[in-house]
C-alpha positions as CSV (number, residue, x, y, z in Angstrom):
1,V,12.7,44.9,-22.8
2,A,14.8,45.6,-26.0
3,D,16.5,48.9,-26.7
4,R,14.6,51.5,-28.4
5,R,16.5,54.8,-28.8
6,E,16.1,54.2,-32.7
7,G,12.5,54.1,-32.2
8,L,12.5,57.7,-30.5
9,G,11.5,59.3,-33.9
10,I,12.7,62.3,-35.3
11,C,10.7,64.6,-33.1
12,G,11.9,62.5,-30.2
13,W,15.4,63.1,-30.8
14,I,14.7,67.1,-31.7
15,L,13.6,67.2,-27.8
16,V,16.3,65.0,-26.7
17,S,18.7,67.0,-28.5
18,L,16.9,70.7,-27.1
19,S,17.4,69.0,-23.5
20,F,20.9,68.3,-23.9
21,L,21.6,71.8,-25.4
22,F,19.6,73.4,-22.4
23,V,22.1,71.2,-20.1
24,L,24.9,73.1,-22.0
25,I,23.5,76.3,-21.6
26,T,22.9,76.3,-18.2
27,F,26.3,74.5,-17.4
28,P,27.4,74.0,-14.5
29,I,23.7,75.0,-12.5
30,S,21.7,71.6,-14.5
31,I,24.8,69.6,-14.2
32,W,23.4,69.2,-10.4
33,T,20.0,68.2,-11.4
34,C,20.9,65.5,-13.9
35,I,23.4,63.6,-12.2
36,K,21.6,61.2,-9.6
37,I,23.4,58.9,-7.2
38,I,22.4,55.4,-7.2
39,K,23.4,53.0,-4.0
40,E,25.0,50.0,-3.9
41,Y,21.7,47.8,-3.2
42,E,19.5,50.0,-5.4
43,R,19.4,50.1,-9.6
44,A,17.7,52.9,-11.7
45,V,15.5,52.0,-14.9
46,V,15.6,55.4,-17.3
47,F,12.6,56.2,-19.0
48,R,13.2,58.4,-22.1
49,L,10.2,60.2,-23.6
50,G,8.3,56.9,-21.6
51,R,10.6,54.5,-23.3
52,I,12.8,52.1,-21.5
53,L,16.2,53.6,-22.4
54,S,18.4,50.1,-21.9
55,K,17.3,47.1,-21.1
56,K,19.7,46.4,-18.3
57,A,19.1,48.7,-15.1
58,K,22.2,51.0,-14.4
59,G,23.9,51.5,-11.2
60,P,25.2,51.5,-9.1
61,G,27.1,55.0,-8.9
62,L,26.3,58.1,-10.6
63,I,23.8,58.2,-13.4
64,L,23.1,61.5,-16.3
65,I,19.5,62.4,-16.6
66,L,18.5,64.5,-19.3
67,P,15.7,67.7,-17.9
68,C,12.7,67.2,-19.1
69,T,12.8,63.9,-21.4
70,D,13.9,61.3,-18.9
71,I,12.4,60.4,-15.9
72,F,13.9,56.9,-13.4
73,I,12.7,54.8,-11.0
74,K,14.3,53.2,-8.4
75,V,14.3,49.3,-7.7
76,D,15.6,48.0,-4.4
77,L,17.4,44.9,-4.9
78,R,17.6,43.9,-1.2
79,T,15.8,40.7,0.3
80,V,12.2,41.7,1.4
81,T,10.2,39.5,4.1
82,C,6.6,38.8,3.3
83,K,4.4,37.4,6.0
84,I,1.7,35.9,5.1
85,P,-1.0,36.4,7.6
86,P,-2.9,33.3,9.1
87,Q,-5.4,31.6,6.1
88,E,-8.4,29.5,7.2
89,I,-7.6,26.9,5.0
90,L,-9.6,22.9,4.7
91,T,-7.0,20.3,4.3
92,K,-8.0,17.2,2.2
93,D,-9.5,15.2,5.2
94,A,-12.1,18.0,5.9
95,V,-10.1,19.7,8.6
96,T,-10.2,23.5,9.3
97,T,-7.0,24.7,10.2
98,Q,-5.2,28.1,10.0
99,V,-1.8,28.2,8.4
100,D,0.3,31.3,8.5
101,G,4.5,31.5,6.8
102,V,6.8,33.7,5.6
103,V,8.5,34.4,1.7
104,Y,11.7,35.5,1.4
105,Y,11.8,37.1,-2.1
106,K,14.4,39.9,-3.8
107,I,14.5,41.6,-7.4
108,H,16.7,40.1,-10.2
109,S,15.8,42.1,-12.6
110,A,15.1,45.6,-11.9
111,V,13.8,46.5,-15.6
112,S,11.0,42.9,-15.6
113,A,9.9,44.3,-11.9
114,V,9.0,48.0,-13.2
115,A,8.2,47.1,-16.7
116,N,5.6,44.1,-16.6
117,V,3.8,44.5,-13.2
118,T,2.3,47.3,-11.5
119,D,3.4,46.5,-7.9
120,V,5.7,43.8,-7.6
121,H,5.5,43.9,-4.1
122,S,2.3,43.4,-3.4
123,A,1.6,40.9,-6.4
124,T,3.7,38.4,-4.3
125,F,2.6,38.9,-1.7
126,L,-1.0,38.0,-3.2
127,L,-0.2,35.1,-5.3
128,A,1.9,34.3,-2.2
129,Q,-1.7,33.7,-0.2
130,T,-3.0,32.3,-2.8
131,T,-0.4,29.3,-3.4
132,L,-0.2,28.6,0.1
133,R,-4.2,27.9,0.5
134,N,-4.1,26.0,-3.2
135,V,-1.2,23.6,-2.3
136,L,-2.3,22.9,1.7
137,G,-5.8,22.1,0.4
138,T,-4.4,18.8,-1.6
139,K,-3.0,18.1,2.0
140,S,-4.5,15.9,4.4
141,L,-3.5,17.0,8.3
142,A,-1.4,14.6,8.9
143,Q,0.9,15.3,6.0
144,L,0.6,19.0,6.9
145,L,1.7,18.5,10.4
146,A,4.6,15.8,9.4
147,G,5.9,17.6,6.3
148,R,6.2,21.4,6.2
149,E,9.4,21.3,4.6
150,E,8.7,19.2,1.6
151,I,5.4,21.6,1.6
152,A,7.6,24.9,1.8
153,H,9.7,23.5,-1.1
154,N,6.8,22.8,-3.4
155,I,5.1,26.2,-2.5
156,Q,9.0,28.0,-3.2
157,T,8.8,26.3,-6.7
158,I,5.2,27.2,-7.6
159,L,6.0,30.6,-6.7
160,D,9.4,31.2,-8.4
161,S,8.1,29.5,-11.6
162,A,5.3,32.3,-11.5
163,T,6.9,35.1,-10.5
164,D,10.2,35.1,-12.5
165,H,8.6,36.7,-15.5
166,W,8.2,40.0,-13.3
167,G,12.2,40.1,-12.1
168,I,11.6,38.2,-8.6
169,Q,13.6,35.1,-7.1
170,V,12.1,33.5,-4.4
171,A,14.5,32.2,-1.5
172,R,12.5,30.9,0.7
173,V,9.2,30.0,2.4
174,E,8.8,28.6,5.7
175,I,5.5,27.8,7.1
176,K,5.8,29.3,11.0
177,D,2.4,27.8,12.7
178,V,-0.6,25.3,12.2
179,R,-3.4,25.9,14.4
180,I,-6.5,23.2,14.8
181,P,-9.8,23.7,16.9
182,V,-9.7,23.0,20.0
183,A,-12.1,19.7,20.2
184,M,-9.4,19.0,17.2
185,Q,-6.9,19.0,19.9
186,R,-8.8,17.1,22.2
187,A,-9.5,14.5,19.7
188,M,-5.7,13.8,18.7
189,A,-5.0,13.9,22.6
190,A,-7.2,11.1,23.5
191,E,-6.4,8.8,19.8
192,A,-2.3,9.4,21.0
193,E,-3.1,8.2,24.4
194,A,-5.1,5.1,23.0
195,A,-2.4,4.1,20.5
196,R,0.6,4.6,23.8
197,E,-1.4,2.3,26.0
198,A,-2.0,-0.2,23.2
199,R,1.8,-0.4,22.8
200,A,1.8,-0.8,26.7
201,K,0.0,-3.6,26.2
202,V,1.7,-5.0,23.5
203,V,4.5,-4.2,25.5
204,A,3.5,-6.0,28.7
205,A,2.0,-8.8,26.6
206,E,5.4,-9.4,25.2
207,G,7.0,-9.4,28.8
208,E,4.7,-11.7,30.2
209,R,5.3,-14.4,27.2
210,N,9.1,-14.1,27.6
211,A,9.0,-14.7,31.3
212,S,6.7,-17.3,31.0
213,K,9.3,-19.5,28.9
214,A,12.6,-18.2,31.4
215,L,10.1,-19.9,33.5
216,K,9.8,-22.9,31.7
217,Q,13.3,-23.5,31.4
218,A,14.2,-22.9,34.7
219,S,11.5,-25.8,35.9
220,M,12.9,-28.1,33.3
221,V,16.4,-27.3,35.0
222,L,15.5,-28.0,38.5
223,T,13.2,-31.0,37.9
224,E,16.1,-32.7,36.4
225,S,18.5,-31.5,39.7
226,P,16.6,-32.5,43.1
227,A,19.5,-31.3,45.2
228,G,18.9,-27.7,43.3
229,L,15.0,-27.6,43.8
230,Q,16.0,-27.8,47.5
231,L,18.6,-25.0,47.3
232,R,16.2,-23.1,45.6
233,Y,13.7,-23.5,48.5
234,L,16.6,-22.2,50.7
235,Q,17.1,-19.4,48.6
236,T,13.3,-18.4,48.9
237,L,13.8,-18.6,52.5
238,T,16.7,-16.0,52.8
239,T,14.8,-13.8,50.8
240,L,11.1,-13.9,53.4
241,A,13.3,-13.3,56.0
242,A,15.1,-10.0,54.4
243,E,11.5,-8.5,54.4
244,N,11.3,-8.7,58.6
245,N,8.1,-11.4,58.1
246,S,7.0,-12.9,61.2
247,T,5.5,-16.3,59.4
248,I,7.8,-18.4,57.6
249,V,6.8,-21.2,55.7
250,F,9.0,-23.9,55.2
251,P,8.2,-26.6,52.1
252,L,9.0,-29.8,53.1
253,P,9.6,-32.1,50.4
254,I,6.6,-35.2,50.2
255,N,9.7,-37.8,49.6
256,M,11.2,-36.9,53.2
257,L,8.0,-37.6,54.8
258,E,7.6,-40.7,52.8
259,A,11.1,-42.0,54.3
260,L,10.4,-41.3,57.6
261,G,7.2,-43.0,57.7
262,Q,8.7,-46.2,56.2
263,K,11.5,-46.3,58.6
264,N,8.9,-46.2,61.8
265,R,6.7,-49.1,60.6
266,G,9.9,-51.1,60.0
267,G,10.4,-50.5,63.8
């Protein structure tokens, strides 16, 4: 908004001069109504005869207001927390969800916030609701659950570009909660359980395959050494005896029986 003091016209300057003269005549009583205090986190947009006095807001500190011709509007520059209520959204894969979020923004141009929009806070709130629904409607449920940070960044970029001419700077957008129907929760739980069982079966099969390879290698080693096979027999007996079994089966090699049979026939 440009400085329009030169556009007041003759009548406007006459009214301003009369107002200033009135302040001088009633001084020092009038000075208390003309001086306004603007806080550190506030700015004042001054209108003189309906026109914005300057393209830059005034404050903080003391500002001078002429009676009858000047009015001012205070604008708070602190960060505003805008809570978006739960929005019912149909995702890309036709799943109905309820999503809520929070938008943090602040006014960086008081003049634009006053002159370019009727209610800057209400406009930002409604735009945030609409943007949240539009962006999440293009995402699937899996993308929504896994990519919250990326989606929030996209919403922030869209809001910041849309509200820039309102004097708004969007600092952060957060998606708080994603609610899905109970039936969908049960279906997702069953799907996850089935996936875990499938992975468990794959791991068990992999273990069996590795064990069979190890047994094959062990059998090859024992085949090369008959004495090692006998030692394995004895080790197995030791294991069985440690378990307090009442019956012990002692494996006897067939070749020993054949040798005994030959000796008996020879005698």
